[in-house]
C-alpha positions, 0 to 999 in steps of 0.5 A: 522505450526504456523499461522504467518509462514503460513501467511508469506509463503502465502505473499512470494508465492503470485501472482502478482495480490495479491501483487498488492492488498497488495499495497493499501493505506487508503484514506483521509476523503474527498476522502472516502466520495466522492468515498465511499471506505476506501482504493485503490491501489497506482499508480504513481503520487498519493499524499500521506502522510506518517503516520507511521515510521521514515518519519512520516508526510512527504508529497510527490508524488509516484514516483515508485511502485514495485509489485516485492518488494512490495514497494512504492518510494516517 
């Protein structure tokens, strides 16, 4: 089986705990220095900046986090 197919299969069959870990986001340089971590899980109320895609540069707060869909609403 191709590695990409295996990876997609693992993502699709992932447990809620694993899916939750996949909803992480990189921290800003200030927060990285303060907490000593590069990324943390996103929760409701977090302030975020979109860095890629159609909405690049948009700032906002996280309104909803869905582990079922592996998505974050801002």
